[in-house]
N, C-alpha and C positions, 0 to 999 in steps of 0.2 A: 039601081044599086051600083052598077058600074060607074055611073056618073058621080055618085056620092064618093065612092072609093078613089076615083080619079081626083076629085076635089080635095080629098083628104091627103092624098099623095102630093099634090101641088102645094098645099098649105105647108106640109112638112118640108118640102124642098126649099121654100122661100123663108121659112122660119129659122132664126139663128139657133134655136134650141128645139130639137124634135119634140113633138107632142109627148107629154109624160103620161103614157097610158100603158095598159097591159100589152099593147101591141108593139112595145119597144123595150129592148133589153138595155140596161145601163151597166157598163163595166166600171167597177168602182175600186177606189183605194181609200185610205184614211184621209180625212179632211186636212190633217197635219202633214201628209206625205209631201215631200219636196217636189216630186214630178207633177207638174201642172199642165204640161203640153199634152195634146191629144195623142192617142196611141193608134197605130194602124191595125186593121184586122189581120194582116199578115204577121205583124209582130206579136199580136195577141195569140195567134196560132202557135208561134214558136214558144211562147211562154207556157201555153197549156199542153204542148207536147214535151215540155221540159227541155227544149233545145236552147232556150235563153234562161239562164239561172240567176243572173244578177242585173239589178237596175244600173243605169249609168253612174249613179252615186256610189256603186260598189255594194250596196245593200242587197242581201239575198231576197229573191222573189219567192213569195209563198202563195201560189195559186190555190184557190178553193173551188170545189164543185158542189152542186146540189146532187141528191141521190140519182142513180141511173134512171129510175122510172119517173122522175119529176119532169113535167112537160116543158118547163123552162130550160132544164139541162138538155133535153133532147133537141130543142130548137137551137140553143146555143152551140151545141156540138155540131149540128148540121151546118149552121152558118159559118162557124169559125174553123172547124176541123174537117168539114166535108164528110163526116162519118157519124153514125149514131154511136152512143156510148158503148153498146155491146160489140160494135164493129171495131172498137179500139182495143179490145181485149188482147188480140194477138200482138199488137204494137207494144202494149204494156208488159206482156210476158217476155218479149225480146229485150225491152229496156231494163227489166229486172236483172238480167244477166250482166248488164253494164253498170249496175248499182244505182239506177235511176228509178225512183218511185213515182207513181202517178200523183196528181194533186189530191190534197185532203178532200174528204167528202163531209159536208155539214148537212144536218137534217132539214133545215128550212131557210127561207130567205132572211128571216129575222136573225137566224144563227150566222148567216153570211155577213149581214150588216154589223152585228156585234163583233165578230171575229176581225173583219177588215178594219173596223173603226179603232180597234185596240191592239192590233198586231202590226208592228213595223214591217214594211215590205209586202204585206198581204194584198192580194188582188182577187176580186170575185165579181159576180154578176147577179143582178136582181131585176125585177120588173121596174121600169123607169118610174112608175107611180110610187114606188117605195123609197125613192131618193129623199134623203133628209140632210140636216146640217152636220151629221157625224161623218159623212163621207164626201168624197170628191169624184165626180164622173170623169173618166178618161176617154170614154167612147160610148156613143149610142149606136145600137144595132137595131135598125127598124126591121121588124119581121115583114117578110114579103107580102105585099098587098095582093100580088098576082095569085098566090095560092088560095086566096079567099074567093076569087071569082068563080062562078059556076062553069 
């Protein structure tokens, strides 16, 4: 099993585009969005903490999340923010007093795809297997292979 996972990791490292499976998160915007260069994980963290509010074009950034209990949200939050969604509650309570609201929450990955595809400046995340022509991928976040090892 370890050899298989190592091979999968090696294939991902040499592939120009990560494997599009449920083991990879795709951070997405609209296919028509002008920003086409990759986004760093650090910059993504600033966006989802609402520390970066505007794209370089001047357009307002509208980040969206999945529900707190959604497994993909929990993985995304851990990878990008270093905290689980419920651990961010104190942060958002403090931000509220500065007039900053947390990202919108949408009920499903399909909801994220539809919202991002039709809302200028929106950014969201879905399983990479869900990527389609309506959206543009800014960043792939491979889920840690190491946490699958016994």
